N, C-alpha and C positions, 0 to 999 in steps of 0.2 A: 637875330641872335641876341641872347642876353647872357652876360657872364655871371658866374657865381664865385665871387672872390674866395679863394682858399679851398674850393671844392671842385671835384671833377664835374664837368658839365657837358652838355650836348649842344652843338650848333648846327643850324640848317644853312646850307649854301643857297643863296638867292640870286647870285649874279654869275656872269660868265667870265669874269676876269682871270680865273684860274684854270680854264679849259686848256688842255684836255684832262689834266690830273683830277680836277674837281668839277662837277657839273651841278647846275641848279637842281635842287631836290636831294642832293647828297646830305646825309646826316653824319656829323663828325663827333668823335669823342675827343674832348679837350682837357688837357692837364693844366691846372693853374700855373702860370709862369710870370716872370717879371718880379718887381719888388714885393708884391703880395702873394707870390706863388709858393709852390711847394719847395721845401729845401732841395737844393740841387738844380732847381729850375729858375732861380732868381736872377742869374746873370744873363749875359747875352747868349741867345740861342745859336747853335751851330749853323754855319753857312749851308744853305740848301733846305733847311727845315721849314715846315709850313707852320705859320703862327697866326694868331688872331690878335689884332691891335685895335685900340680905341683911337679914332681919328674923326675930327669934325662932328662929334656927338653921336657917332655910330661905330659899329664894330666891322672890321674888314679882315678878310683872310688873304694872306700874301705869303710869298716865299722870301726867306732871308737871303740876301745876295752880298757879294763882296763890295764894300763901299768904295767909291772913287778915292784916290789919294787925298789925304787931308780932311776927310769927312769923318765926323764921329757920330755915333748914334746908330740906329737900326736902318739899314738900307734895304728897302722892301720892294719887290717886284711881283707883278702878276704874271703868270705863265702865258696869258693871252695878251700880249703887249697892245694890240689894237683896241682892246676893250677895258684896259686896266688903268685906273688912276692910282699912281704909286709914287715912289721916290724919284722917278724920272721927271715928274711934274712938281711934286711938293717938297722934295728933299728928304733928308732922313728924319726919323722920329726918335724921340728920347726913349730910353729903356722903360721909363715910367708908363709909356703907352702900351707896352706888352701886357696882354691879358692871359694868353695861353698858348700851348704847343699842341698842335693837332697830331694825334698818334694813330688813330684808327677810324675807318669809315664803317659805321654800323648799319648803314642802309643807303640806298635801297638794296633789297636782297641780292640781286645779281652783281652788285658792285662792292660788297663787303670786303674789307681787307685792311692791312696795315698801310699807313701813309709813311713812306720812307723819304728820307732827305734826298734831294736831287744831287747828283755829283757832277 
């Protein structure tokens, strides 16, 4: 994945941390979010939304979760807890790590569709 600051971009899922919602090979349409994002997407994303963040020199796709009491920042979890390295291990990330909000799966052909926030 490579982000394009300030521009809509496409990300390819390479890992299984978001299964079953996202699978390796899925292509995602991403709206720029966070401090350098589009107006209206610069603040904290809604709970349940799927986002892309920069962490440890790479980009990760995770779901925004409710932080534990007393925690500030983005609390991010993978849907597949057994295969996800996320806030359960590393704690919250600052809002500055947010690169985008995933809104649509553009491929593969049989899996196209909107990516809705989990409730």
